[in-house]
Every structure is written in structure tokens, then in C-alpha cells.
N, C-alpha and C positions, 0 to 999 in steps of 0.2 A: 299509886303512881302520883308523882308530883307534877303539877302543871307549872310551866315556866314560860317566860316571854324571851324570845331571842331575836335580835335584829340581824338580818343578813341582807346582802345585796340582792337586788332584783334578779340579776342573771343567775346567781347561785340558787335562789329559791325556784326560779323557772326550771332550771336543770333538774332539781329534785322532783318537781311536779311532773315534768315530762317523763322522767325515768319511772316514777311511780305509776303513771298511766300505762306505760308500756309493759310494766311487770305486774299489773293488776294488784297493786298494793297502795296503801295510803302514803301521802307525803310524810305524815307524822311517824309512820312506821319506819320509813327509810332514815329519817333524821335520828330516831332513837337507836336504830342499828348503827348508824355512823358514829354516834356518841359512845356507844358501847365498844365499838372497834377501837376508837381513839383511846378510851380508858384502858382497854386491854393491852394496847401496843405502846402507849406513851405514859400512862399514869401509874398503873399498878407496879409494885416493886418487881424488879428484875429477878430472875432465877439466879441462883449461885451456879457457877461453872460445874460444881460438883453434882448438881441436879440434872445436868444435860446428859443425854444418852450419846454414846459415840456413834459416829456415822462414817461410812466408807467414802473415801474421796478418790478411789481408783487404786491402781496397782502401785507398788513401791517402785520408784524410779531407780534408786540406788540404795542398798543397805547402808546403815550407819556403821562407821568404824569407831573404835574407842577414842580416836583423836579428832573426831569431827567436832567443829565448833559451830553449833546451829545459829548462835547470835551473829557471828561474823557472816555466815551465809545469808541470813535474812537481811542484814544491813547491806551486803553487796547486791542483793536482788533489788533493793530500793534505790540503788545508785548513789549511796553515801559512802 
């Protein structure tokens, strides 16, 4: 594990200390967890859309016909 020095504001550090105390963990542990979460959500490369699994968003409101123009429908929904 790499030791680093990080400067944070007093209120932010106090919030981490308080949360650590209430959750019976160390402040360092919470900060490491926060850094890992940031890495996973913001730094690591994003998945390709092809890697994502389909998900259900509810029932079909209206079946598509051969002459439906989805782009026009999306643009109309945004008010353009």
C-alpha cells in the first residue's frame, strides 16, 4: 500500500472522522474506499454499449410501425 499526503478542508475531514466513528471503521479506510469508488466511477475506461446487458423499462406503449421516425419523435419530446 502506498502512503500519501492529501490536504483537505477541516469540515470534510471532520465529516469523515465522524462517519468513521459511527460506522466503527477508520477514517483512512473510508478515504481509501472513497478513492476507489471515484476511480471506478470516473477514471476507469467506460464500457462499450455492446458490453451492457439489456434491461426492461416497462411495457411497450405503442408498437413501432414501418414508417415511425424515432429521431423526429425524440426531438419532438425535447421541445425542439
